[in-house]
N, C-alpha and C positions, 0 to 999 in steps of 0.2 A: 717421300711425301710429295709426289709431283702433283697431287690433286689439291694441295693446300693453296688457299687464296690469302694473300697478305696485303693489307691496305695500311698506309702510314701517311701521316701529315705532321709536319714539324715547322717550327719557327725559331730562328736564332737572332738575337739583337746584340750589337756591340754598342754599349752605352758610353764607355770611357776608355781610351787607349793608354793613358798614362797610369803608372803604378801608384798606389797609395802608400803613404809612410806606414811603417810598422806601428801598431797600436801600443801605447805605453801602459795601459791599464784595461780592466774589463769594460769600463764605460766606453772608452774609445773603440774597443773591439766591437761591442754591440752597435755602436754608431756606424762603423764601417760595414758591418754585415747587412745593414739596411740599404747599402748603396753598392751593388755589384758592378763589376766592369762589363760582364757579359752574361747573358742567360739564354737557355734553350728550353723549349717546351715541345713535347712530342706526344702524339696519340697514335697507337697502332692497334689493328684488329686482325687476328688470324682466325681462319675458319677452314675446317676440314669436314666435308660431307661424310655420311656414313660410309665406312670402309670395312669390308669384310675380307678376312684372310683365312682361308681354309686350313685345316690341320695339316702340318708337314709340308706346306707350300712355300715357306720362306726360310732361308738359311739363317737369318738374323733374328727371327721372332719366335717361330714355333716348330723348328726342326726337331725330329726325334733321333738324329744321329748322335751316338754316344760321345764322339769327339768334339762336338759343338755345344757342350753343356753350358759353358760359361756365357756364351752369347745368346742363349735361348731361354728367356725367363718364362715363356708360355709354351714349353715343349709339349707337343701332342694335343694342344687345345685349339679350338676355333676362336678367332679373335674378331670382335666387332667393335669398332671405335668411332667416336664422333668427338670433335675437338673445337672449342671456341675459346679464344684468349683475348683479353683486353689489356693493353699496357699503356700506362700514362707515366711519362717521365718529365722531371723538371730538374734543371741543373743551373747552378749559379757559379760563376768564376770570379775570383777575387785575385787581383795582381798586387802583391806587396813588394 
C-alpha cells in the first residue's frame, strides 16, 4: 500500500510524576480516576485513492495458482478498492 497517505496529530501531557496511594474503597478509586498522572490524545487519518488490481496480477491478493490458495481471498477476480479511515484515541495513565 505504497499509495496510502497517513496523517496523524497527537498530544501527551505529564500532569503528576509521583504515584498515588492505593485506593481503599470504591469512592477513593473514583476520586483518583478523575486525576490521571498522564494522558495522551491522538487523531489519525488514512486515505488510499482508487486502487485497481487486475485478475491474477498479485501473488497475495488474486492469484489463481493452486498452491497459493490460502493467501488469495479474491482468486481470479478484479479488485477495485478505496480506503478512508479515521482513528481517535485517548489514553489515561494512573501510577499507583
